[in-house]
DRENVEX-818907 format. One record per residue: residue in one letter; x, y, z of N, C-alpha, C, O in turn. Coordinates in steps of 0.2 Angstrom, whole numbers, always signed. Example, Ala and Ser with C-alpha at 12.3 -4.5 7.8 and 13.67 -1.06 7.14 Angstrom:
BEGIN
<pt><residuo>A</residuo><n_u>+66</n_u><n_v>-28</n_v><n_w>+39</n_w><ca_u>+62</ca_u><ca_v>-22</ca_v><ca_w>+39</ca_w><c_u>+66</c_u><c_v>-16</c_v><c_w>+39</c_w><o_u>+71</o_u><o_v>-17</o_v><o_w>+42</o_w></pt>
<pt><residuo>S</residuo><n_u>+64</n_u><n_v>-11</n_v><n_w>+35</n_w><ca_u>+68</ca_u><ca_v>-5</ca_v><ca_w>+36</ca_w><c_u>+64</c_u><c_v>+0</c_v><c_w>+39</c_w><o_u>+67</o_u><o_v>+6</o_v><o_w>+40</o_w></pt>
***
This chain:
BEGIN
<pt><residuo>M</residuo><n_u>+4</n_u><n_v>-6</n_v><n_w>+0</n_w><ca_u>+0</ca_u><ca_v>+0</ca_v><ca_w>+0</ca_w><c_u>+4</c_u><c_v>+6</c_v><c_w>+0</c_w><o_u>+9</o_u><o_v>+7</o_v><o_w>+4</o_w></pt>
<pt><residuo>Q</residuo><n_u>+3</n_u><n_v>+11</n_v><n_w>-4</n_w><ca_u>+7</ca_u><ca_v>+17</ca_v><ca_w>-5</ca_w><c_u>+5</c_u><c_v>+21</c_v><c_w>+2</c_w><o_u>+0</o_u><o_v>+21</o_v><o_w>+5</o_w></pt>
<pt><residuo>V</residuo><n_u>+10</n_u><n_v>+26</n_v><n_w>+3</n_w><ca_u>+9</ca_u><ca_v>+30</ca_v><ca_w>+9</ca_w><c_u>+3</c_u><c_v>+35</c_v><c_w>+8</c_w><o_u>-1</o_u><o_v>+35</o_v><o_w>+13</o_w></pt>
<pt><residuo>S</residuo><n_u>+1</n_u><n_v>+37</n_v><n_w>+2</n_w><ca_u>-5</ca_u><ca_v>+42</ca_v><ca_w>+2</ca_w><c_u>-11</c_u><c_v>+38</c_v><c_w>+2</c_w><o_u>-16</o_u><o_v>+40</o_v><o_w>+5</o_w></pt>
<pt><residuo>Q</residuo><n_u>-11</n_u><n_v>+32</n_v><n_w>+0</n_w><ca_u>-17</ca_u><ca_v>+27</ca_v><ca_w>+1</ca_w><c_u>-18</c_u><c_v>+26</c_v><c_w>+8</c_w><o_u>-24</o_u><o_v>+26</o_v><o_w>+11</o_w></pt>
<pt><residuo>A</residuo><n_u>-13</n_u><n_v>+25</n_v><n_w>+12</n_w><ca_u>-13</ca_u><ca_v>+23</ca_v><ca_w>+19</ca_w><c_u>-16</c_u><c_v>+30</c_v><c_w>+23</c_w><o_u>-20</o_u><o_v>+29</o_v><o_w>+27</o_w></pt>
<pt><residuo>N</residuo><n_u>-13</n_u><n_v>+35</n_v><n_w>+21</n_w><ca_u>-15</ca_u><ca_v>+42</ca_v><ca_w>+24</ca_w><c_u>-23</c_u><c_v>+43</c_v><c_w>+23</c_w><o_u>-26</o_u><o_v>+45</o_v><o_w>+27</o_w></pt>
<pt><residuo>N</residuo><n_u>-25</n_u><n_v>+42</n_v><n_w>+16</n_w><ca_u>-32</ca_u><ca_v>+43</ca_v><ca_w>+15</ca_w><c_u>-36</c_u><c_v>+38</c_v><c_w>+18</c_w><o_u>-42</o_u><o_v>+40</o_v><o_w>+20</o_w></pt>
<pt><residuo>Q</residuo><n_u>-34</n_u><n_v>+32</n_v><n_w>+19</n_w><ca_u>-38</ca_u><ca_v>+27</ca_v><ca_w>+23</ca_w><c_u>-39</c_u><c_v>+29</c_v><c_w>+30</c_w><o_u>-44</o_u><o_v>+28</o_v><o_w>+33</o_w></pt>
<pt><residuo>S</residuo><n_u>-33</n_u><n_v>+32</n_v><n_w>+33</n_w><ca_u>-34</ca_u><ca_v>+33</ca_v><ca_w>+40</ca_w><c_u>-38</c_u><c_v>+40</c_v><c_w>+41</c_w><o_u>-41</o_u><o_v>+41</o_v><o_w>+46</o_w></pt>
<pt><residuo>V</residuo><n_u>-38</n_u><n_v>+44</n_v><n_w>+36</n_w><ca_u>-42</ca_u><ca_v>+50</ca_v><ca_w>+37</ca_w><c_u>-49</c_u><c_v>+49</c_v><c_w>+37</c_w><o_u>-53</o_u><o_v>+51</o_v><o_w>+42</o_w></pt>
<pt><residuo>W</residuo><n_u>-52</n_u><n_v>+44</n_v><n_w>+33</n_w><ca_u>-59</ca_u><ca_v>+43</ca_v><ca_w>+34</ca_w><c_u>-61</c_u><c_v>+39</c_v><c_w>+40</c_w><o_u>-66</o_u><o_v>+40</o_v><o_w>+43</o_w></pt>
<pt><residuo>K</residuo><n_u>-56</n_u><n_v>+34</n_v><n_w>+42</n_w><ca_u>-57</ca_u><ca_v>+30</ca_v><ca_w>+48</ca_w><c_u>-57</c_u><c_v>+35</c_v><c_w>+54</c_w><o_u>-61</o_u><o_v>+34</o_v><o_w>+59</o_w></pt>
<pt><residuo>Q</residuo><n_u>-53</n_u><n_v>+40</n_v><n_w>+54</n_w><ca_u>-53</ca_u><ca_v>+44</ca_v><ca_w>+60</ca_w><c_u>-59</c_u><c_v>+48</c_v><c_w>+60</c_w><o_u>-62</o_u><o_v>+49</o_v><o_w>+66</o_w></pt>
<pt><residuo>A</residuo><n_u>-61</n_u><n_v>+51</n_v><n_w>+55</n_w><ca_u>-68</ca_u><ca_v>+55</ca_v><ca_w>+55</ca_w><c_u>-73</c_u><c_v>+51</c_v><c_w>+57</c_w><o_u>-78</o_u><o_v>+53</o_v><o_w>+61</o_w></pt>
<pt><residuo>Y</residuo><n_u>-74</n_u><n_v>+45</n_v><n_w>+55</n_w><ca_u>-79</ca_u><ca_v>+40</ca_v><ca_w>+56</ca_w><c_u>-79</c_u><c_v>+38</c_v><c_w>+64</c_w><o_u>-84</o_u><o_v>+38</o_v><o_w>+67</o_w></pt>
<pt><residuo>Q</residuo><n_u>-73</n_u><n_v>+37</n_v><n_w>+66</n_w><ca_u>-73</ca_u><ca_v>+35</ca_v><ca_w>+74</ca_w><c_u>-74</c_u><c_v>+41</c_v><c_w>+78</c_w><o_u>-78</o_u><o_v>+41</o_v><o_w>+83</o_w></pt>
<pt><residuo>D</residuo><n_u>-72</n_u><n_v>+47</n_v><n_w>+76</n_w><ca_u>-74</ca_u><ca_v>+53</ca_v><ca_w>+79</ca_w><c_u>-82</c_u><c_v>+54</c_v><c_w>+80</c_w><o_u>-85</o_u><o_v>+56</o_v><o_w>+85</o_w></pt>
<pt><residuo>A</residuo><n_u>-85</n_u><n_v>+52</n_v><n_w>+74</n_w><ca_u>-93</ca_u><ca_v>+53</ca_v><ca_w>+74</ca_w><c_u>-96</c_u><c_v>+47</c_v><c_w>+79</c_w><o_u>-100</o_u><o_v>+49</o_v><o_w>+82</o_w></pt>
<pt><residuo>L</residuo><n_u>-93</n_u><n_v>+41</n_v><n_w>+78</n_w><ca_u>-96</ca_u><ca_v>+36</ca_v><ca_w>+82</ca_w><c_u>-96</c_u><c_v>+37</c_v><c_w>+89</c_w><o_u>-100</o_u><o_v>+35</o_v><o_w>+93</o_w></pt>
<pt><residuo>F</residuo><n_u>-90</n_u><n_v>+40</n_v><n_w>+92</n_w><ca_u>-89</ca_u><ca_v>+40</ca_v><ca_w>+99</ca_w><c_u>-91</c_u><c_v>+47</c_v><c_w>+102</c_w><o_u>-90</o_u><o_v>+48</o_v><o_w>+108</o_w></pt>
<pt><residuo>E</residuo><n_u>-94</n_u><n_v>+51</n_v><n_w>+98</n_w><ca_u>-97</ca_u><ca_v>+58</ca_v><ca_w>+100</ca_w><c_u>-103</c_u><c_v>+57</c_v><c_w>+104</c_w><o_u>-108</o_u><o_v>+54</o_v><o_w>+102</o_w></pt>
<pt><residuo>T</residuo><n_u>-103</n_u><n_v>+59</n_v><n_w>+110</n_w><ca_u>-109</ca_u><ca_v>+59</ca_v><ca_w>+115</ca_w><c_u>-113</c_u><c_v>+65</c_v><c_w>+116</c_w><o_u>-118</o_u><o_v>+65</o_v><o_w>+118</o_w></pt>
<pt><residuo>D</residuo><n_u>-110</n_u><n_v>+71</n_v><n_w>+114</n_w><ca_u>-113</ca_u><ca_v>+77</ca_v><ca_w>+114</ca_w><c_u>-117</c_u><c_v>+78</c_v><c_w>+108</c_w><o_u>-115</o_u><o_v>+79</o_v><o_w>+102</o_w></pt>
<pt><residuo>Q</residuo><n_u>-124</n_u><n_v>+78</n_v><n_w>+109</n_w><ca_u>-129</ca_u><ca_v>+79</ca_v><ca_w>+103</ca_w><c_u>-127</c_u><c_v>+85</c_v><c_w>+99</c_w><o_u>-128</o_u><o_v>+85</o_v><o_w>+93</o_w></pt>
<pt><residuo>A</residuo><n_u>-125</n_u><n_v>+91</n_v><n_w>+102</n_w><ca_u>-124</ca_u><ca_v>+97</ca_v><ca_w>+98</ca_w><c_u>-118</c_u><c_v>+96</c_v><c_w>+94</c_w><o_u>-117</o_u><o_v>+100</o_v><o_w>+89</o_w></pt>
<pt><residuo>R</residuo><n_u>-113</n_u><n_v>+92</n_v><n_w>+95</n_w><ca_u>-107</ca_u><ca_v>+91</ca_v><ca_w>+91</ca_w><c_u>-108</c_u><c_v>+85</c_v><c_w>+86</c_w><o_u>-104</o_u><o_v>+84</o_v><o_w>+82</o_w></pt>
<pt><residuo>L</residuo><n_u>-113</n_u><n_v>+81</n_v><n_w>+87</n_w><ca_u>-114</ca_u><ca_v>+75</ca_v><ca_w>+83</ca_w><c_u>-115</c_u><c_v>+76</c_v><c_w>+76</c_w><o_u>-112</o_u><o_v>+73</o_v><o_w>+71</o_w></pt>
<pt><residuo>R</residuo><n_u>-120</n_u><n_v>+81</n_v><n_w>+74</n_w><ca_u>-121</ca_u><ca_v>+82</ca_v><ca_w>+67</ca_w><c_u>-115</c_u><c_v>+84</c_v><c_w>+63</c_w><o_u>-114</o_u><o_v>+81</o_v><o_w>+58</o_w></pt>
<pt><residuo>P</residuo><n_u>-111</n_u><n_v>+89</n_v><n_w>+65</n_w><ca_u>-105</ca_u><ca_v>+91</ca_v><ca_w>+61</ca_w><c_u>-100</c_u><c_v>+85</c_v><c_w>+60</c_w><o_u>-97</o_u><o_v>+84</o_v><o_w>+55</o_w></pt>
<pt><residuo>K</residuo><n_u>-100</n_u><n_v>+81</n_v><n_w>+65</n_w><ca_u>-95</ca_u><ca_v>+75</ca_v><ca_w>+65</ca_w><c_u>-98</c_u><c_v>+70</c_v><c_w>+60</c_w><o_u>-94</o_u><o_v>+67</o_v><o_w>+56</o_w></pt>
<pt><residuo>L</residuo><n_u>-105</n_u><n_v>+69</n_v><n_w>+60</n_w><ca_u>-108</ca_u><ca_v>+64</ca_v><ca_w>+55</ca_w><c_u>-107</c_u><c_v>+67</c_v><c_w>+48</c_w><o_u>-105</o_u><o_v>+63</o_v><o_w>+44</o_w></pt>
<pt><residuo>E</residuo><n_u>-108</n_u><n_v>+73</n_v><n_w>+47</n_w><ca_u>-107</ca_u><ca_v>+76</ca_v><ca_w>+41</ca_w><c_u>-100</c_u><c_v>+75</c_v><c_w>+38</c_w><o_u>-98</o_u><o_v>+74</o_v><o_w>+33</o_w></pt>
<pt><residuo>A</residuo><n_u>-95</n_u><n_v>+77</n_v><n_w>+43</n_w><ca_u>-88</ca_u><ca_v>+76</ca_v><ca_w>+41</ca_w><c_u>-86</c_u><c_v>+69</c_v><c_w>+39</c_w><o_u>-82</o_u><o_v>+67</o_v><o_w>+35</o_w></pt>
<pt><residuo>A</residuo><n_u>-89</n_u><n_v>+64</n_v><n_w>+43</n_w><ca_u>-87</ca_u><ca_v>+57</ca_v><ca_w>+42</ca_w><c_u>-90</c_u><c_v>+55</c_v><c_w>+35</c_w><o_u>-87</o_u><o_v>+51</o_v><o_w>+32</o_w></pt>
<pt><residuo>L</residuo><n_u>-96</n_u><n_v>+57</n_v><n_w>+34</n_w><ca_u>-99</ca_u><ca_v>+55</ca_v><ca_w>+27</ca_w><c_u>-95</c_u><c_v>+58</c_v><c_w>+22</c_w><o_u>-94</o_u><o_v>+55</o_v><o_w>+17</o_w></pt>
<pt><residuo>R</residuo><n_u>-93</n_u><n_v>+64</n_v><n_w>+22</n_w><ca_u>-89</ca_u><ca_v>+67</ca_v><ca_w>+17</ca_w><c_u>-82</c_u><c_v>+63</c_v><c_w>+16</c_w><o_u>-80</o_u><o_v>+62</o_v><o_w>+10</o_w></pt>
<pt><residuo>A</residuo><n_u>-79</n_u><n_v>+62</n_v><n_w>+22</n_w><ca_u>-73</ca_u><ca_v>+58</ca_v><ca_w>+21</ca_w><c_u>-74</c_u><c_v>+51</c_v><c_w>+18</c_w><o_u>-70</o_u><o_v>+49</o_v><o_w>+14</o_w></pt>
<pt><residuo>V</residuo><n_u>-79</n_u><n_v>+48</n_v><n_w>+20</n_w><ca_u>-81</ca_u><ca_v>+41</ca_v><ca_w>+17</ca_w><c_u>-82</c_u><c_v>+42</c_v><c_w>+9</c_w><o_u>-80</o_u><o_v>+38</o_v><o_w>+5</o_w></pt>
<pt><residuo>D</residuo><n_u>-86</n_u><n_v>+47</n_v><n_w>+8</n_w><ca_u>-88</ca_u><ca_v>+48</ca_v><ca_w>+1</ca_w><c_u>-82</c_u><c_v>+50</c_v><c_w>-3</c_w><o_u>-81</o_u><o_v>+48</o_v><o_w>-9</o_w></pt>
<pt><residuo>D</residuo><n_u>-78</n_u><n_v>+54</n_v><n_w>+0</n_w><ca_u>-71</ca_u><ca_v>+56</ca_v><ca_w>-4</ca_w><c_u>-67</c_u><c_v>+50</c_v><c_w>-5</c_w><o_u>-64</o_u><o_v>+49</o_v><o_w>-11</o_w></pt>
<pt><residuo>R</residuo><n_u>-66</n_u><n_v>+45</n_v><n_w>+0</n_w><ca_u>-62</ca_u><ca_v>+39</ca_v><ca_w>-1</ca_w><c_u>-65</c_u><c_v>+35</c_v><c_w>-6</c_w><o_u>-62</o_u><o_v>+32</o_v><o_w>-10</o_w></pt>
<pt><residuo>L</residuo><n_u>-72</n_u><n_v>+34</n_v><n_w>-6</n_w><ca_u>-75</ca_u><ca_v>+30</ca_v><ca_w>-11</ca_w><c_u>-74</c_u><c_v>+33</c_v><c_w>-18</c_w><o_u>-73</o_u><o_v>+29</o_v><o_w>-23</o_w></pt>
<pt><residuo>F</residuo><n_u>-74</n_u><n_v>+39</n_v><n_w>-19</n_w><ca_u>-73</ca_u><ca_v>+42</ca_v><ca_w>-25</ca_w><c_u>-65</c_u><c_v>+41</c_v><c_w>-28</c_w><o_u>-64</o_u><o_v>+39</o_v><o_w>-33</o_w></pt>
<pt><residuo>E</residuo><n_u>-61</n_u><n_v>+41</n_v><n_w>-23</n_w><ca_u>-54</ca_u><ca_v>+40</ca_v><ca_w>-24</ca_w><c_u>-52</c_u><c_v>+33</c_v><c_w>-27</c_w><o_u>-49</o_u><o_v>+32</o_v><o_w>-31</o_w></pt>
<pt><residuo>V</residuo><n_u>-56</n_u><n_v>+28</n_v><n_w>-23</n_w><ca_u>-54</ca_u><ca_v>+21</ca_v><ca_w>-25</ca_w><c_u>-57</c_u><c_v>+19</c_v><c_w>-32</c_w><o_u>-56</o_u><o_v>+13</o_v><o_w>-34</o_w></pt>
<pt><residuo>R</residuo><n_u>-61</n_u><n_v>+23</n_v><n_w>-35</n_w><ca_u>-64</ca_u><ca_v>+21</ca_v><ca_w>-41</ca_w><c_u>-58</c_u><c_v>+20</c_v><c_w>-46</c_w><o_u>-59</o_u><o_v>+16</o_v><o_w>-51</o_w></pt>
<pt><residuo>S</residuo><n_u>-53</n_u><n_v>+24</n_v><n_w>-46</n_w><ca_u>-48</ca_u><ca_v>+24</ca_v><ca_w>-50</ca_w><c_u>-42</c_u><c_v>+20</c_v><c_w>-48</c_w><o_u>-38</o_u><o_v>+17</o_v><o_w>-52</o_w></pt>
<pt><residuo>N</residuo><n_u>-42</n_u><n_v>+18</n_v><n_w>-42</n_w><ca_u>-37</ca_u><ca_v>+14</ca_v><ca_w>-39</ca_w><c_u>-40</c_u><c_v>+9</c_v><c_w>-33</c_w><o_u>-40</o_u><o_v>+11</o_v><o_w>-28</o_w></pt>
<pt><residuo>P</residuo><n_u>-43</n_u><n_v>+4</n_v><n_w>-36</n_w><ca_u>-47</ca_u><ca_v>+0</ca_v><ca_w>-31</ca_w><c_u>-43</c_u><c_v>-2</c_v><c_w>-25</c_w><o_u>-37</o_u><o_v>-4</o_v><o_w>-24</o_w></pt>
<pt><residuo>P</residuo><n_u>-47</n_u><n_v>-2</n_v><n_w>-19</n_w><ca_u>-44</ca_u><ca_v>-3</ca_v><ca_w>-12</ca_w><c_u>-44</c_u><c_v>-11</c_v><c_w>-11</c_w><o_u>-46</o_u><o_v>-15</o_v><o_w>-16</o_w></pt>
<pt><residuo>T</residuo><n_u>-42</n_u><n_v>-13</n_v><n_w>-6</n_w><ca_u>-43</ca_u><ca_v>-20</ca_v><ca_w>-4</ca_w><c_u>-50</c_u><c_v>-21</c_v><c_w>-3</c_w><o_u>-54</o_u><o_v>-17</o_v><o_w>-2</o_w></pt>
<pt><residuo>H</residuo><n_u>-52</n_u><n_v>-28</n_v><n_w>-3</n_w><ca_u>-59</ca_u><ca_v>-30</ca_v><ca_w>-2</ca_w><c_u>-61</c_u><c_v>-28</c_v><c_w>+5</c_w><o_u>-67</o_u><o_v>-26</o_v><o_w>+6</o_w></pt>
<pt><residuo>R</residuo><n_u>-56</n_u><n_v>-28</n_v><n_w>+9</n_w><ca_u>-58</ca_u><ca_v>-27</ca_v><ca_w>+16</ca_w><c_u>-60</c_u><c_v>-19</c_v><c_w>+17</c_w><o_u>-64</o_u><o_v>-17</o_v><o_w>+20</o_w></pt>
<pt><residuo>E</residuo><n_u>-56</n_u><n_v>-15</n_v><n_w>+14</n_w><ca_u>-57</ca_u><ca_v>-8</ca_v><ca_w>+15</ca_w><c_u>-64</c_u><c_v>-6</c_v><c_w>+11</c_w><o_u>-67</o_u><o_v>-2</o_v><o_w>+14</o_w></pt>
<pt><residuo>L</residuo><n_u>-65</n_u><n_v>-9</n_v><n_w>+6</n_w><ca_u>-71</ca_u><ca_v>-7</ca_v><ca_w>+2</ca_w><c_u>-77</c_u><c_v>-9</c_v><c_w>+7</c_w><o_u>-82</o_u><o_v>-6</o_v><o_w>+7</o_w></pt>
<pt><residuo>M</residuo><n_u>-77</n_u><n_v>-15</n_v><n_w>+10</n_w><ca_u>-82</ca_u><ca_v>-17</ca_v><ca_w>+15</ca_w><c_u>-83</c_u><c_v>-13</c_v><c_w>+21</c_w><o_u>-88</o_u><o_v>-11</o_v><o_w>+23</o_w></pt>
<pt><residuo>E</residuo><n_u>-77</n_u><n_v>-10</n_v><n_w>+23</n_w><ca_u>-77</ca_u><ca_v>-6</ca_v><ca_w>+29</ca_w><c_u>-80</c_u><c_v>+1</c_v><c_w>+27</c_w><o_u>-84</o_u><o_v>+4</o_v><o_w>+31</o_w></pt>
<pt><residuo>L</residuo><n_u>-79</n_u><n_v>+3</n_v><n_w>+21</n_w><ca_u>-82</ca_u><ca_v>+10</ca_v><ca_w>+18</ca_w><c_u>-89</c_u><c_v>+9</c_v><c_w>+18</c_w><o_u>-93</o_u><o_v>+13</o_v><o_w>+20</o_w></pt>
<pt><residuo>E</residuo><n_u>-91</n_u><n_v>+3</n_v><n_w>+15</n_w><ca_u>-99</ca_u><ca_v>+2</ca_v><ca_w>+14</ca_w><c_u>-102</c_u><c_v>+2</c_v><c_w>+21</c_w><o_u>-108</o_u><o_v>+4</o_v><o_w>+22</o_w></pt>
<pt><residuo>D</residuo><n_u>-99</n_u><n_v>-2</n_v><n_w>+25</n_w><ca_u>-102</ca_u><ca_v>-3</ca_v><ca_w>+32</ca_w><c_u>-102</c_u><c_v>+4</c_v><c_w>+36</c_w><o_u>-107</o_u><o_v>+6</o_v><o_w>+39</o_w></pt>
<pt><residuo>A</residuo><n_u>-97</n_u><n_v>+8</n_v><n_w>+35</n_w><ca_u>-97</ca_u><ca_v>+15</ca_v><ca_w>+38</ca_w><c_u>-102</c_u><c_v>+19</c_v><c_w>+35</c_w><o_u>-105</o_u><o_v>+23</o_v><o_w>+39</o_w></pt>
<pt><residuo>K</residuo><n_u>-103</n_u><n_v>+19</n_v><n_w>+29</n_w><ca_u>-108</ca_u><ca_v>+23</ca_v><ca_w>+26</ca_w><c_u>-115</c_u><c_v>+21</c_v><c_w>+28</c_w><o_u>-119</o_u><o_v>+26</o_v><o_w>+30</o_w></pt>
<pt><residuo>R</residuo><n_u>-116</n_u><n_v>+15</n_v><n_w>+29</n_w><ca_u>-123</ca_u><ca_v>+12</ca_v><ca_w>+32</ca_w><c_u>-124</c_u><c_v>+15</c_v><c_w>+39</c_w><o_u>-129</o_u><o_v>+17</o_v><o_w>+41</o_w></pt>
<pt><residuo>A</residuo><n_u>-119</n_u><n_v>+14</n_v><n_w>+43</n_w><ca_u>-119</ca_u><ca_v>+16</ca_v><ca_w>+50</ca_w><c_u>-120</c_u><c_v>+23</c_v><c_w>+51</c_w><o_u>-124</o_u><o_v>+26</o_v><o_w>+55</o_w></pt>
<pt><residuo>I</residuo><n_u>-117</n_u><n_v>+27</n_v><n_w>+47</n_w><ca_u>-118</ca_u><ca_v>+35</ca_v><ca_w>+47</ca_w><c_u>-125</c_u><c_v>+36</c_v><c_w>+45</c_w><o_u>-128</o_u><o_v>+41</o_v><o_w>+48</o_w></pt>
<pt><residuo>G</residuo><n_u>-127</n_u><n_v>+33</n_v><n_w>+40</n_w><ca_u>-134</ca_u><ca_v>+34</ca_v><ca_w>+38</ca_w><c_u>-139</c_u><c_v>+32</c_v><c_w>+44</c_w><o_u>-144</o_u><o_v>+36</o_v><o_w>+45</o_w></pt>
<pt><residuo>F</residuo><n_u>-138</n_u><n_v>+27</n_v><n_w>+47</n_w><ca_u>-142</ca_u><ca_v>+25</ca_v><ca_w>+53</ca_w><c_u>-142</c_u><c_v>+30</c_v><c_w>+58</c_w><o_u>-147</o_u><o_v>+32</o_v><o_w>+61</o_w></pt>
<pt><residuo>L</residuo><n_u>-136</n_u><n_v>+32</n_v><n_w>+60</n_w><ca_u>-135</ca_u><ca_v>+37</ca_v><ca_w>+65</ca_w><c_u>-137</c_u><c_v>+44</c_v><c_w>+64</c_w><o_u>-140</o_u><o_v>+47</o_v><o_w>+68</o_w></pt>
<pt><residuo>S</residuo><n_u>-137</n_u><n_v>+45</n_v><n_w>+57</n_w><ca_u>-139</ca_u><ca_v>+52</ca_v><ca_w>+55</ca_w><c_u>-147</c_u><c_v>+52</c_v><c_w>+54</c_w><o_u>-149</o_u><o_v>+58</o_v><o_w>+52</o_w></pt>
<pt><residuo>K</residuo><n_u>-150</n_u><n_v>+47</n_v><n_w>+54</n_w><ca_u>-158</ca_u><ca_v>+47</ca_v><ca_w>+53</ca_w><c_u>-161</c_u><c_v>+53</c_v><c_w>+57</c_w><o_u>-161</o_u><o_v>+53</o_v><o_w>+63</o_w></pt>
<pt><residuo>G</residuo><n_u>-163</n_u><n_v>+57</n_v><n_w>+53</n_w><ca_u>-166</ca_u><ca_v>+63</ca_v><ca_w>+56</ca_w><c_u>-161</c_u><c_v>+69</c_v><c_w>+58</c_w><o_u>-163</o_u><o_v>+75</o_v><o_w>+58</o_w></pt>
<pt><residuo>E</residuo><n_u>-155</n_u><n_v>+67</n_v><n_w>+58</n_w><ca_u>-150</ca_u><ca_v>+72</ca_v><ca_w>+60</ca_w><c_u>-148</c_u><c_v>+76</c_v><c_w>+54</c_w><o_u>-147</o_u><o_v>+82</o_v><o_w>+54</o_w></pt>
<pt><residuo>L</residuo><n_u>-147</n_u><n_v>+73</n_v><n_w>+48</n_w><ca_u>-144</ca_u><ca_v>+76</ca_v><ca_w>+42</ca_w><c_u>-150</c_u><c_v>+78</c_v><c_w>+37</c_w><o_u>-148</o_u><o_v>+80</o_v><o_w>+31</o_w></pt>
<pt><residuo>E</residuo><n_u>-156</n_u><n_v>+77</n_v><n_w>+39</n_w><ca_u>-161</ca_u><ca_v>+78</ca_v><ca_w>+34</ca_w><c_u>-164</c_u><c_v>+85</c_v><c_w>+35</c_w><o_u>-168</o_u><o_v>+87</o_v><o_w>+31</o_w></pt>
***
């Protein structure tokens, strides 16, 4: 794995974890939005350079979880 790919992978994972573990409702919405952007950005990147099967599954799972957590938050 190239260094830039590793960095991009850690960027979306960090944003996702920040949203998952946020307990303050006032701070949750911005963190969910940031996590969704980071996941979407990574999904866009991997179209030209396919990730490992594991990362793709993690991205898809993260997107579903963000959607579940944001039900009503991002609408």
